[in-house]
C-alpha positions in Angstrom: 136.2 98.8 86.1 133.5 97.7 84.5 130.0 98.5 84.1 126.6 96.6 83.3 123.0 97.7 82.4 121.3 98.8 85.6 118.9 96.5 86.3 115.7 97.0 89.0 115.9 96.1 92.7 114.1 95.0 95.3 114.7 98.5 97.2 111.8 101.0 97.0 112.4 104.0 95.2 111.1 107.6 95.8 112.8 109.4 93.4 115.7 110.7 95.8 119.3 110.3 95.8 120.9 107.0 96.9 124.9 106.0 97.3 126.4 102.4 97.0 129.6 101.2 98.3 131.5 98.0 98.8 132.6 97.0 101.9 135.8 95.5 102.8 134.2 92.2 103.0 133.0 91.7 99.8 129.2 93.2 100.5 127.5 96.0 99.6 126.3 98.6 101.5 123.2 101.4 100.1 122.0 104.2 101.6 118.4 105.2 100.4 115.0 106.5 101.8 113.1 103.1 102.4 109.9 104.6 100.7 108.3 104.5 97.1 107.5 107.1 94.9 104.4 104.7 93.7 103.1 105.5 97.0 103.1 109.0 97.4 99.7 110.6 96.8 101.1 114.1 96.6 103.1 115.7 94.0 105.2 119.2 93.1 105.7 120.8 89.9 108.8 121.0 90.0 111.6 121.3 92.9 111.6 124.9 93.2 108.2 125.5 92.0 107.8 127.9 95.4 110.3 130.3 94.1 110.6 129.9 89.9 109.2 132.6 87.6 105.7 132.7 87.9 105.6 132.8 84.0 106.6 129.4 84.0 104.6 128.0 86.5 101.3 129.1 84.9 102.2 128.2 81.6 102.6 124.4 82.7 100.1 122.7 80.6 97.6 120.7 82.8 95.9 118.8 80.2 95.2 115.3 81.0 97.7 113.1 78.9 99.9 116.0 77.9 101.1 116.6 81.8 104.8 115.9 81.0 104.9 118.9 78.1 104.5 122.6 79.1 102.9 125.3 77.0 106.2 126.8 77.9 108.0 123.9 76.4 105.8 124.4 73.5 106.3 128.1 72.9 110.1 126.9 71.6 111.5 126.3 74.6 114.9 123.7 73.8 115.0 122.2 77.4 111.6 121.2 77.5 110.3 118.4 79.6 110.2 114.7 78.7 107.1 113.0 78.5 105.1 111.5 81.7 107.2 108.3 81.5 110.2 110.1 82.0 109.4 113.1 83.8 111.0 113.7 87.0 108.5 114.5 90.0 108.9 115.9 93.5 106.8 115.7 96.7 107.4 111.4 97.6 108.4 111.7 101.0 112.3 111.4 101.9 112.1 109.1 105.3 113.2 107.1 106.6 116.8 106.9 105.8 117.9 103.3 105.6 121.1 100.9 104.9 120.7 98.0 103.5 123.3 95.0 103.0 123.5 92.9 99.5 126.0 89.7 99.7 125.2 88.7 96.0 126.3 92.3 94.2 122.8 93.6 94.6 120.4 90.7 93.6 118.8 90.9 97.2 119.1 92.9 100.3 118.0 90.6 102.9 120.1 92.9 106.4 118.9 96.4 106.7 118.2 98.8 109.1 116.5 102.3 109.2 119.1 105.3 110.3 116.5 108.3 110.9 112.7 107.5 110.8 110.5 110.7 110.5 107.4 111.7 108.1 110.2 113.1 105.7 107.7 115.6 104.6 109.1 117.5 101.3 106.4 119.2 99.5 107.9 122.6 100.7 111.6 123.7 100.5 110.8 125.8 103.9 113.1 124.7 106.0 113.6 127.7 108.2 109.8 127.2 109.5 110.6 123.3 109.8 108.3 122.4 107.0 110.6 120.4 105.1 111.5 117.6 107.0 113.3 115.3 104.7 116.2 113.2 104.8 118.4 113.1 101.9 121.1 113.1 99.3 122.9 110.8 101.4 126.8 110.3 101.0 128.3 106.5 102.5 132.1 105.2 103.3 133.7 102.6 105.0 136.7 104.1 106.8 139.9 102.5 107.7 138.4 101.8 111.2 136.0 99.7 109.6 133.5 101.3 110.6 130.7 102.7 107.9 130.0 106.7 108.1 127.2 108.6 106.3 126.7 112.2 106.1 123.0 113.7 104.5 120.7 116.6 105.0 118.7 116.9 107.7 115.6 119.0 107.3 117.6 120.9 104.5 119.1 122.9 107.7 122.5 121.3 107.9 124.2 118.1 107.3 124.1 115.5 109.5 126.9 113.0 110.0 127.0 109.2 111.8 129.3 106.4 112.1 128.1 102.8 112.9 130.1 99.2 112.9 127.9 96.4 110.4 127.1 95.0 113.4 124.8 97.7 114.9 122.7 96.8 110.8 123.2 93.4 111.4 121.7 93.6 115.0 118.4 94.7 113.5 115.1 92.8 113.6 113.6 94.2 110.2 111.8 92.1 107.5 113.7 90.7 104.6 114.1 93.7 101.9 114.9 90.9 99.0 111.6 89.6 99.1 109.2 92.6 98.9 108.7 94.6 95.9 107.2 97.6 98.0 106.6 97.9 101.6 103.1 98.6 102.7 102.8 102.6 104.3 102.1 101.6 107.4 105.4 99.6 107.7 107.4 102.8 106.3 106.1 105.2 108.9 108.4 103.9 111.7 108.7 100.8 114.2 
């Protein structure tokens, strides 16, 4: 096995987990959230900002241009956040959950289909009251039955499992993702 330096793809990224597998026919299949972080209008301070230590949240530096650092970090804590250019963020919608195929080792992704469509709201970890409506942390494999098996979190309440054929993905009449840098918001909100 060899590794190459990662290269950007045309697939949108919302700062959420993705997973890719090589199919038996040689194509790549990637499961991901077809939403772009660049289009997200709201952010959270951290993944657990609702439950974190109040001292940490209160000490986050809100000074423009220094949002990537915090007073907490400058107080001597060694695990300080990265500058903005490398800082993770939370809150970009985690929906729809989609699958895409590539025949050229990930250069283009002309075949894709939405698996789950919704608003992907994840500005809250509260799944008990239905506030969190994300589809996330997907896992994918192709079984000996040639079917694609996908498992993912459903609204942070449970793990959902589905299986489908490659033909089901190919039957989709979706736009070609290999030509788009990011899809317009209205195309990501559903069909």
